Backbone bond lengths (Angstrom), bond angles and torsions (degrees), N, CA, C in turn:
res aa  C-N    CA-C-N  psi(-1)  N-CA   C-N-CA  omega(-1)  CA-C   N-CA-C  phi
1 M - - - 1.455 - - 1.521 110.04 -
2 G 1.315 117.70 -45.10 1.462 122.09 -177.85 1.515 112.58 -66.26
3 S 1.356 116.43 -41.47 1.469 119.21 -178.93 1.529 110.57 -70.55
4 T 1.312 117.91 -33.16 1.460 121.69 177.50 1.521 110.57 -64.45
5 L 1.325 115.24 -41.72 1.465 120.17 178.53 1.521 110.92 -63.54
6 V 1.326 117.16 -40.83 1.470 121.84 178.35 1.525 109.92 -63.60
7 L 1.316 118.06 -42.62 1.464 121.44 179.05 1.529 111.27 -64.08
8 I 1.316 116.85 -41.81 1.461 120.53 179.30 1.525 111.15 -64.34
9 V 1.324 117.19 -45.04 1.472 121.37 179.14 1.524 109.81 -63.79
10 T 1.338 117.43 -41.98 1.465 121.35 178.99 1.534 110.55 -62.97
11 A 1.335 116.93 -43.40 1.461 120.70 179.16 1.524 110.99 -62.81
12 I 1.315 117.47 -39.98 1.470 121.15 178.91 1.526 110.42 -64.43
13 I 1.322 116.78 -44.02 1.476 120.92 179.94 1.526 110.29 -63.19
14 I 1.330 116.68 -44.26 1.473 119.94 178.96 1.525 110.13 -64.54
15 G 1.318 117.57 -42.03 1.464 121.10 178.69 1.514 112.36 -60.69
16 L 1.320 116.94 -42.85 1.471 120.41 178.21 1.527 111.06 -65.37
17 G 1.324 116.09 -36.94 1.470 119.81 177.91 1.517 111.72 -64.65
18 V 1.323 116.34 -42.54 1.464 120.76 179.16 1.525 110.26 -64.76
19 R 1.320 117.40 -40.62 1.472 120.73 177.30 1.524 111.06 -60.35
20 A 1.342 116.27 -42.78 1.468 120.15 -179.77 1.525 110.86 -64.29
21 I 1.316 116.62 -40.98 1.474 120.54 178.87 1.526 110.11 -63.87
22 M 1.317 117.35 -45.28 1.468 120.63 -179.67 1.527 111.34 -63.15
23 R 1.303 116.89 -38.83 1.464 121.01 178.60 1.530 110.09 -63.90
24 D 1.333 117.73 -42.55 1.461 121.18 178.33 1.528 111.27 -64.44
25 W 1.321 116.82 -41.62 1.462 120.20 179.65 1.513 110.90 -64.70
26 R 1.334 116.99 -43.35 1.469 119.81 178.90 1.523 110.68 -59.30
27 K 1.328 116.13 -43.56 1.462 120.62 179.16 1.530 110.15 -61.88
28 S 1.313 116.15 -43.70 1.459 121.16 179.73 1.532 111.02 -62.53
29 F 1.334 116.91 -43.60 1.462 120.25 -179.79 1.523 111.26 -66.89
30 R 1.312 118.35 -37.81 1.470 121.27 177.18 1.519 110.55 -61.81
31 E 1.344 116.44 -43.91 1.464 120.04 179.83 1.520 110.65 -63.98
32 E 1.335 116.57 -40.88 1.459 120.51 179.11 1.531 110.82 -64.38
33 D 1.327 116.96 -42.12 1.467 120.59 177.49 1.526 110.96 -63.07
34 K 1.322 116.65 -38.95 1.464 120.85 179.51 1.531 110.61 -64.90
35 R 1.348 116.78 -43.40 1.470 120.01 177.83 1.522 111.36 -63.26
36 A 1.333 117.03 -40.22 1.464 120.81 179.56 1.529 110.66 -64.95
37 A 1.330 116.63 -39.96 1.467 120.08 178.66 1.522 110.82 -66.15
38 E 1.322 116.93 -39.26 1.465 120.30 178.19 1.521 110.82 -65.12
39 A 1.340 117.00 -41.35 1.465 120.80 179.29 1.528 110.42 -64.28
40 K 1.325 116.64 -40.58 1.462 120.48 178.96 1.524 110.48 -65.05
41 N 1.335 116.82 -41.19 1.459 121.46 179.13 1.527 110.40 -63.82
42 E 1.332 116.89 -41.63 1.470 120.28 178.13 1.521 110.72 -62.70
43 Q 1.336 116.87 -41.22 1.463 120.73 178.71 1.527 110.56 -62.93
44 L 1.324 117.16 -42.52 1.467 120.52 178.30 1.527 111.03 -63.20
45 Q 1.322 117.73 -40.38 1.462 121.42 178.44 1.528 110.64 -63.22
46 R 1.356 116.63 -42.30 1.467 120.06 177.88 1.523 110.41 -62.51
47 N 1.330 116.33 -43.83 1.468 119.55 179.40 1.522 111.61 -61.68
48 R 1.326 116.97 -42.81 1.467 120.41 179.84 1.528 111.30 -63.79
49 S 1.335 116.66 -40.20 1.468 118.76 179.78 1.521 111.19 -67.68
50 E 1.346 117.70 -35.28 1.461 120.13 177.79 1.525 110.83 -67.23
51 V 1.312 116.74 -37.61 1.462 119.98 178.71 1.522 109.83 -65.16
52 K 1.328 117.60 -41.45 1.466 121.01 179.72 1.522 111.64 -65.08
53 K 1.337 117.43 -34.51 1.462 121.11 179.50 1.521 111.70 -71.17
54 G 1.305 116.37 -22.39 1.457 119.54 -176.33 1.514 111.62 86.17
55 A 1.307 116.92 15.23 1.452 121.31 -177.78 1.522 112.37 -79.89
56 M 1.320 117.05 -7.72 1.460 119.86 -178.37 1.525 109.85 -105.75
57 V 1.316 114.96 145.95 1.455 121.66 177.71 1.521 107.61 -102.91
58 T 1.314 116.56 128.63 1.460 120.79 178.05 1.515 108.40 -86.79
59 L 1.320 115.87 126.48 1.455 120.61 -179.13 1.512 109.97 -101.42
60 E 1.330 113.85 148.91 1.456 120.77 -179.31 1.529 107.73 -132.09
61 R 1.324 116.73 137.89 1.455 119.94 -179.73 1.529 109.17 -75.17
62 D 1.312 115.55 126.89 1.452 121.76 -179.69 1.529 110.29 -84.71
63 K 1.325 117.07 177.01 1.467 121.29 -178.45 1.526 112.38 -61.09
64 D 1.333 116.22 -32.05 1.470 119.26 -178.58 1.541 112.46 -86.05
65 G 1.332 117.67 3.66 1.455 121.31 175.86 1.522 114.60 91.53
66 V 1.339 116.98 -0.51 1.452 120.73 -179.50 1.524 109.14 -91.70
67 Y 1.325 116.02 139.26 1.463 120.24 177.69 1.513 109.38 -82.44
68 R 1.347 114.75 129.78 1.463 121.04 179.24 1.531 108.33 -134.79
69 P 1.344 116.88 160.31 1.470 119.08 177.96 1.527 110.59 -56.88
70 K 1.320 114.23 142.13 1.460 121.27 -177.63 1.512 110.46 -67.30
71 K 1.329 116.47 135.60 1.465 121.84 178.56 1.518 108.98 -87.47
72 D 1.314 116.33 125.52 1.475 120.55 -179.32 1.481 112.76 -90.12
């Protein structure tokens, strides 16, 4: 009876510890995903501003398969 009680208490403590670890990892992964999304959004904003400035050259595939500046 005594050893069974010790095993049950030990299992409960280990289970609670695993739950706490999983909760921390989930929080960490959410924060990492949020930072990655923000970085991607910033990159898209930079690209859009460069396109508006005209600083980018649009390339077009030619008949021979080589990319060259688009002819206007």
